[in-house]
C-alpha positions, 0 to 999 in steps of 0.5 A, spaced: 500 500 500 502 506 498 503 512 503 498 516 499 493 511 499 494 509 507 493 517 508 487 517 504 484 511 508 486 514 515 482 520 514 476 517 511 469 518 514 466 513 518 459 516 518 455 521 514 449 524 517 444 529 513 438 531 518 432 533 514 425 535 518 419 534 514 412 536 516 406 535 512 410 532 506 414 538 506 421 540 508 421 545 513 428 544 515 435 542 512 441 541 517 448 541 514 451 535 513 455 532 519 461 527 518 464 523 523 471 521 521 475 515 523 480 520 526 475 524 531 475 522 538 469 519 540 466 519 547 462 512 549 454 512 548 451 514 554 444 511 552 442 504 550 439 506 543 442 510 538 440 515 535 435 517 541 428 517 539 424 523 538 417 521 537 412 525 541 411 518 546 419 518 547 419 525 549 414 525 554 418 520 558 424 524 558 
């Protein structure tokens, strides 16, 4: 493996997320893309589910 290829693999994203909120079939909010890189320092999850549910029922429990 070449040094250039190794450097490219060391900086690749592990996950890319796009969050879009939709209401009544229309996009009401589009947030910027978030990339989690394999070089980012990640804290352990503090909840048992990922991503945390944000439905009305689960939000009442919190």
